[in-house]
C-alpha positions as CSV (number, residue, x, y, z in Angstrom):
1,X,10.0,3.6,1.2
2,X,8.2,0.7,2.5
3,X,4.4,0.6,2.5
4,X,1.7,-0.8,4.5
5,X,-0.3,-3.3,2.6
6,X,-4.0,-3.7,2.6
7,X,-6.4,-6.2,0.9
8,X,-8.8,-5.3,-1.8
9,X,-11.9,-6.2,0.5
10,X,-10.5,-3.9,3.1
11,X,-10.1,-0.9,0.6
12,X,-13.7,-1.5,-0.6
13,X,-14.7,-0.1,2.8
14,X,-13.1,3.1,2.2
15,X,-13.8,3.7,-1.3
16,X,-17.5,2.4,-1.9
17,X,-20.8,3.8,-1.4
18,X,-23.9,2.5,-2.6
19,X,-23.6,0.0,-5.6
20,X,-20.4,0.3,-7.9
21,X,-19.6,-1.6,-10.8
22,X,-15.9,-2.8,-11.1
23,X,-14.2,-3.1,-14.2
24,X,-12.0,-6.1,-13.0
25,X,-9.1,-4.7,-14.6
26,X,-10.6,-3.8,-17.9
27,X,-10.1,0.0,-18.9
28,X,-12.2,1.8,-21.4
29,X,-10.5,3.8,-24.1
30,X,-10.0,7.4,-23.8
31,X,-11.7,9.6,-26.5
32,X,-10.0,12.7,-26.2
33,X,-6.9,14.5,-24.7
34,X,-7.2,17.5,-22.6
35,X,-5.3,20.4,-23.3
36,X,-4.6,22.8,-20.5
37,X,-6.2,26.3,-20.4
38,X,-3.4,27.9,-18.1
39,X,0.0,26.9,-16.8
40,X,0.0,24.7,-13.8
41,X,1.4,25.7,-10.6
42,X,4.5,23.6,-9.9
43,X,5.1,21.5,-7.0
44,X,8.1,22.0,-4.7
45,X,9.8,18.9,-6.1
46,X,10.2,20.3,-9.5
47,X,11.1,23.7,-8.7
48,X,14.7,22.8,-7.1
49,X,17.8,23.4,-9.3
50,X,18.1,19.7,-9.9
51,X,14.9,17.5,-10.0
52,X,13.7,14.4,-12.0
53,X,12.3,15.1,-15.2
54,X,11.5,11.9,-16.8
55,X,11.8,8.1,-16.9
56,X,12.3,5.7,-19.8
57,X,11.1,2.0,-19.5
58,X,11.9,-1.1,-21.7
59,X,8.7,-2.9,-22.1
60,X,7.7,-6.2,-23.9
61,X,4.0,-5.4,-24.7
62,X,4.1,-1.8,-25.9
63,X,0.2,-1.5,-26.6
64,X,-0.7,-2.9,-23.0
65,X,1.8,-0.6,-21.1
66,X,0.6,2.4,-23.0
67,X,-3.1,1.7,-22.4
68,X,-2.0,1.4,-18.6
69,X,-0.2,4.4,-18.2
70,X,-3.0,6.3,-19.9
71,X,-6.0,4.7,-18.2
72,X,-4.9,4.0,-14.9
73,X,-2.3,6.7,-14.1
74,X,-4.0,9.1,-16.3
75,X,-1.1,10.4,-18.5
76,X,-1.5,12.0,-21.8
77,X,-0.3,10.3,-24.9
78,X,2.1,12.8,-26.5
79,X,3.6,10.7,-29.6
80,X,3.3,7.3,-30.5
81,X,5.0,5.2,-33.2
82,X,5.7,1.1,-33.7
83,X,8.6,1.5,-31.4
84,X,7.8,3.8,-28.7
85,X,5.0,5.6,-26.8
86,X,5.8,9.2,-25.1
87,X,3.4,10.2,-22.3
88,X,3.2,13.1,-19.9
89,X,1.1,15.9,-18.7
90,X,0.8,19.7,-19.7
91,X,2.9,18.8,-22.8
92,X,5.9,17.9,-20.6
93,X,7.3,14.5,-21.1
94,X,7.4,12.1,-18.1
95,X,7.6,8.6,-19.3
96,X,8.9,7.0,-22.6
97,X,8.2,3.3,-23.2
98,X,10.4,1.6,-25.6
99,X,9.1,-1.6,-27.3
100,X,11.4,-4.3,-26.6
101,X,9.3,-7.6,-27.2
102,X,12.2,-10.1,-26.8
103,X,13.6,-8.7,-23.4
104,X,13.9,-11.0,-20.4
105,X,11.4,-9.9,-17.7
106,X,12.8,-7.6,-14.8
107,X,14.5,-9.5,-12.2
108,X,13.7,-7.9,-8.6
109,X,17.0,-9.1,-7.3
110,X,18.9,-6.9,-9.8
111,X,19.8,-3.4,-9.6
112,X,17.0,-1.2,-11.5
113,X,13.9,0.6,-10.9
114,X,12.1,0.3,-7.4
115,X,9.3,2.6,-8.4
116,X,8.6,5.6,-10.3
117,X,6.9,8.2,-8.2
118,X,4.1,10.4,-9.8
119,X,3.5,13.4,-7.8
120,X,-0.3,14.9,-7.7
121,X,-0.5,18.4,-7.1
122,X,-2.4,18.2,-3.9
123,X,-4.2,16.0,-1.7
124,X,-7.7,16.1,-3.1
125,X,-6.2,15.0,-6.6
126,X,-4.6,12.0,-4.7
127,X,-7.9,11.0,-3.2
128,X,-9.9,11.3,-6.7
129,X,-7.2,9.3,-8.4
130,X,-7.4,6.7,-5.6
131,X,-11.0,6.2,-6.2
132,X,-10.5,6.0,-10.1
133,X,-7.8,3.5,-9.8
134,X,-9.8,1.4,-7.4
135,X,-12.9,1.5,-9.5
136,X,-10.9,0.7,-12.7
137,X,-9.7,-2.5,-10.9
138,X,-6.0,-1.5,-10.2
139,X,-4.3,-3.8,-7.8
140,X,-2.7,-1.9,-5.2
141,X,0.5,-3.1,-3.3
142,X,0.7,-0.7,-0.5
143,X,-0.6,2.4,1.3
144,X,1.5,4.7,3.6
145,X,1.7,8.0,5.3
146,X,5.4,8.9,5.2
147,X,5.0,12.0,7.3
148,X,6.2,14.0,4.5
149,X,3.7,12.8,2.0
150,X,0.8,10.4,1.7
151,X,1.5,7.6,-0.9
152,X,-0.3,4.6,-2.8
153,X,1.7,1.8,-4.3
154,X,0.9,-0.5,-7.1
155,X,2.6,-2.4,-10.0
156,X,2.2,-1.9,-13.8
157,X,1.3,-5.0,-15.9
158,X,5.3,-5.7,-16.3
159,X,5.9,-5.4,-12.7
160,X,7.5,-2.1,-12.6
161,X,6.8,-0.2,-9.2
162,X,4.7,2.8,-9.1
163,X,3.8,5.2,-6.4
164,X,1.4,7.8,-6.7
165,X,1.5,10.4,-3.9
166,X,0.9,13.9,-2.5
167,X,3.3,15.9,-0.4
168,X,2.3,17.7,2.8
169,X,3.5,21.3,3.0
170,X,7.2,21.5,3.6
171,X,6.2,23.7,6.5
172,X,4.9,20.5,8.1
173,X,8.1,18.5,7.7
174,X,10.3,17.7,10.7
175,X,14.0,17.7,10.7
176,X,16.5,16.2,13.1
177,X,20.4,15.7,13.1
178,X,19.8,12.7,10.6
179,X,17.9,15.0,8.2
180,X,14.3,14.9,7.2
181,X,12.2,12.8,9.3
182,X,10.1,10.3,7.4
183,X,8.4,7.1,8.4
184,X,6.0,4.4,7.2
185,X,2.7,4.8,9.2
186,X,-1.0,3.7,8.3
187,X,-2.7,6.0,5.8
188,X,-5.8,7.9,6.8
189,X,-7.8,6.5,3.9
190,X,-11.1,7.9,5.0
191,X,-9.6,11.4,5.2
192,X,-8.0,10.9,1.9
193,X,-11.4,10.2,-0.1
194,X,-13.6,12.3,2.3
195,X,-16.1,14.5,0.3
196,X,-15.0,13.1,-3.0
197,X,-17.6,11.5,-5.3
198,X,-17.7,7.6,-5.2
199,X,-18.5,7.1,-8.8
200,X,-16.4,6.4,-12.0
201,X,-14.8,9.0,-13.8
202,X,-15.3,8.5,-17.4
203,X,-12.2,9.2,-19.5
204,X,-10.2,9.9,-16.4
205,X,-7.1,12.2,-17.0
206,X,-4.5,13.0,-14.3
207,X,-4.8,16.6,-13.0
208,X,-2.7,19.6,-14.6
209,X,0.7,19.8,-12.5
210,X,1.2,15.9,-12.2
211,X,4.8,15.6,-12.5
212,X,7.4,12.6,-11.4
213,X,8.4,13.8,-7.9
214,X,11.1,11.0,-7.3
215,X,12.5,7.7,-8.3
216,X,13.5,4.9,-6.1
217,X,16.1,2.5,-7.3
218,X,17.0,-0.9,-6.3
219,X,20.8,-0.9,-5.8
220,X,23.5,-3.5,-5.0
221,X,25.2,-1.2,-2.5
222,X,24.1,1.8,-0.6
223,X,27.6,3.3,0.0
224,X,28.1,3.3,-3.7
225,X,24.8,4.8,-4.3
226,X,25.6,7.7,-1.9
227,X,29.0,8.0,-3.5
228,X,27.3,8.4,-7.0
229,X,24.2,10.7,-5.9
230,X,26.1,12.7,-3.4
231,X,29.5,12.8,-4.9
232,X,28.9,12.7,-8.6
233,X,25.3,14.1,-9.1
234,X,25.7,16.7,-6.5
235,X,22.7,15.7,-4.5
236,X,22.3,15.9,-0.7
237,X,21.7,13.1,1.8
238,X,18.4,13.4,3.3
239,X,18.1,10.5,5.3
240,X,20.0,7.1,5.7
241,X,18.1,4.3,7.5
242,X,19.7,3.3,10.9
243,X,20.4,-0.3,9.1
244,X,21.8,1.3,6.2
245,X,19.5,-0.5,3.8
246,X,18.3,2.5,2.2
247,X,19.4,6.2,1.7
248,X,17.4,9.1,0.3
249,X,18.8,12.1,-1.6
250,X,17.5,15.4,-2.8
251,X,18.5,19.0,-4.0
252,X,17.1,22.1,-2.3
253,X,15.8,20.5,0.7
254,X,13.3,18.3,-0.9
255,X,12.6,15.1,1.2
256,X,14.0,13.2,-1.6
257,X,14.4,13.1,-5.7
258,X,16.0,9.7,-5.2
259,X,15.5,6.8,-3.2
260,X,18.1,3.8,-3.0
261,X,17.6,0.4,-1.2
262,X,19.2,-3.1,-1.0
263,X,15.9,-4.8,0.2
264,X,15.7,-7.2,-2.6
265,X,19.1,-6.3,-4.5
266,X,21.7,-6.5,-2.1
267,X,25.1,-7.3,-3.8
268,X,23.8,-6.8,-7.3
269,X,26.3,-6.1,-10.0
270,X,25.8,-4.5,-13.4
271,X,22.2,-4.6,-14.6
272,X,22.0,-7.5,-17.4
273,X,21.4,-6.5,-20.9
274,X,18.2,-7.4,-22.7
275,X,16.0,-6.9,-19.7
276,X,12.8,-5.0,-19.3
277,X,12.3,-2.2,-17.0
278,X,14.5,0.9,-16.4
279,X,16.4,2.4,-19.3
280,X,17.0,5.8,-18.4
281,X,16.4,8.4,-15.8
282,X,16.6,12.2,-16.9
283,X,17.1,15.0,-14.4
284,X,16.7,18.5,-15.2
285,X,19.7,20.5,-14.0
286,X,20.2,24.4,-13.7
287,X,22.8,25.7,-16.1
288,X,25.1,27.1,-13.4
289,X,25.2,23.4,-12.0
290,X,26.3,21.6,-15.2
291,X,30.0,22.5,-15.0
292,X,30.3,21.4,-11.5
293,X,28.7,18.1,-12.5
294,X,31.2,17.7,-15.4
295,X,33.9,18.2,-12.8
296,X,32.8,15.7,-10.4
297,X,32.4,13.1,-13.0
298,X,35.8,13.6,-14.4
299,X,37.3,13.6,-10.8
300,X,35.7,10.1,-10.5
301,X,36.8,8.8,-13.6
302,X,33.3,8.2,-14.6
303,X,32.4,7.8,-18.4
304,X,30.2,10.6,-19.6
305,X,29.1,12.2,-22.8
306,X,27.8,15.5,-24.2
307,X,24.5,14.9,-26.0
308,X,22.0,17.5,-27.2
309,X,22.8,19.9,-24.5
310,X,23.1,17.4,-21.6
311,X,25.2,14.9,-20.0
312,X,25.0,11.3,-20.1
313,X,26.6,9.1,-17.8
314,X,25.9,5.6,-16.0
315,X,25.0,4.9,-12.3
316,X,27.4,1.9,-10.7
317,X,25.0,-0.7,-11.9
318,X,24.9,0.6,-15.5
319,X,21.6,2.3,-15.6
320,X,21.9,5.5,-17.9
321,X,21.5,8.7,-16.1
322,X,20.9,12.0,-18.0
323,X,21.4,15.6,-16.7
324,X,19.8,18.1,-19.2
325,X,19.8,22.0,-18.8
326,X,16.5,23.7,-18.0
């Protein structure tokens, strides 16, 4: 969803107490990776029969992007070679970065990724990450209270959108005839960081339980997105904005696993080849839902392939979507 914007000077009021030295965007290297001692509790978003599992991005500067997602977002480096980095949490792969140094920069008017949304396990973890990211020199693009969640927005060094957020309890979500009630309101910055230390966190690592809660896509046509994510993927419509400029889809009554909008990309066609940005989105899918998925893809004449226990297909704009059995 859209986010309220706030300047860095205004943010300083909420984050700093006493003298804090900002790094100005230079991030210290992490010495070690942390190994969880116990299985993390799972957020509601990743307990539904269909949910987002991981995202793959094409990147022009693999070293810089790997460093950013480790040192700012706090992901663990799971594997690395000359051609790609695999990052995640608790051993779970969340983000793959593919080295594509000759790619053209992502174009915001094309179909593609609006943002990847990293879901914190709770509000306190979100506040701690906000303090860490600000002190690290991260440039925020917006802050919002969406009623169902509280969200912080920024872009990675190559312009890929990122949301870092925490959900409110589903018991607090409101519903009406249009679905789950979401909005974009001013975020309670004071409340978010209340009681948290305002000092740098050496070798910050995201908390156990961090996962990708949803993705938000730039699309060329919201109706086509509805047909794909509802008619083919089997998600439910959770909210359609009154002007039909964005729609939100989910499984299991989560507020949304997928957002789609035409705010920048209205009328966009197939995503150009050789462009950095989104390469693939992987959804986890319960075994008993896979045959229905295959049937819907066949019924719509959508090309798909069986690959390693999963089903690969393309969305209407040519972005690869993969469903894997969990």
